[in-house]
C-alpha positions in Angstrom: -64.7 144.2 -3.8 -64.1 142.6 -7.2 -60.5 142.0 -8.1 -59.3 143.7 -11.3 -57.2 141.6 -13.7 -53.8 143.1 -14.7 -50.4 142.4 -15.9 -47.0 143.3 -14.4 -45.3 145.7 -16.8 -42.4 147.0 -14.7 -40.4 145.8 -11.7 -38.1 147.7 -9.4 -38.7 149.1 -6.0 -42.3 149.5 -7.1 -44.4 147.2 -9.3 -46.3 148.8 -12.2 -49.4 146.9 -13.2 -51.5 147.6 -16.2 -55.1 146.8 -15.5 -57.4 145.3 -18.2 -59.1 148.7 -18.3 -55.9 150.3 -19.4 -55.2 152.1 -16.2 -51.8 151.7 -14.5 -51.2 151.1 -10.8 -48.0 151.5 -8.9 -47.6 149.6 -5.7 -44.6 148.7 -3.4 -43.1 145.4 -4.4 -44.9 142.7 -2.4 -44.2 139.4 -4.0 -41.8 137.8 -6.3 -43.5 138.6 -9.6 -42.0 138.7 -13.0 -42.7 140.8 -16.0 -45.8 139.6 -17.8 -47.3 137.8 -14.8 -51.0 137.9 -14.6 -52.2 139.4 -11.3 -55.5 140.4 -9.7 -55.6 143.7 -7.9 -58.0 144.2 -5.0 -58.7 148.0 -5.0 -60.5 149.7 -2.2 -62.5 152.5 -3.8 -63.5 154.0 -0.4 -59.9 154.7 0.6 -58.5 154.8 -3.0 -55.7 152.3 -2.2 -54.6 148.9 -3.4 -55.5 146.4 -0.6 -54.0 143.2 -2.0 -52.4 141.7 -5.0 -53.1 138.1 -5.8 -51.3 135.9 -8.3 -53.5 134.0 -10.7 -53.0 130.8 -8.7 -54.0 132.6 -5.5 -57.1 134.1 -7.1 -58.3 130.7 -8.5 -57.7 129.0 -5.1 -59.7 131.7 -3.4 -62.5 131.4 -6.0 -62.6 127.6 -5.5 -62.9 127.9 -1.7 -65.9 130.2 -1.8 -67.5 128.2 1.0 -69.1 124.9 1.9 -71.5 123.4 -0.6 -74.8 122.8 1.1 -76.5 119.5 0.5 -80.0 120.8 1.2 -82.7 118.3 1.7 -86.1 119.8 0.9 -89.3 118.6 2.4 -91.6 116.5 0.1 -94.2 119.3 -0.1 -91.7 121.8 -1.4 -92.5 121.2 -5.2 -96.3 121.2 -4.7 -98.2 124.3 -6.0 -98.8 126.8 -3.3 -102.5 127.5 -3.3 -102.1 129.2 0.1 -99.4 131.6 -1.1 -101.7 134.2 -2.8 -104.8 135.3 -1.0 -106.9 137.7 -3.1 -108.1 139.6 0.0 -104.5 140.1 1.3 -103.1 140.9 -2.1 -105.7 142.8 -4.1 -103.3 143.6 -6.9 -102.8 140.0 -7.9 -105.5 138.7 -10.2 -106.2 135.0 -10.2 
């Protein structure tokens, strides 16, 4: 699910958010958001509901913590040409 960027355009018992596509979404008030605040809306298309609303800071924090960076150590033969990878008898479509 890709969050959709939007802007808070109305506050009250419900928040009205205008998405970057131009559509408007109304959701119950969840956070202390002000008019004009940038938000990211996580919309569930299978259930047709708004799952979460993230502030810009929450979105960037979530984006930065995408996981552990792997320090992968490759074996020395990894960069060598693979003569064994294509066998003409096994793969007749490949022309050498």
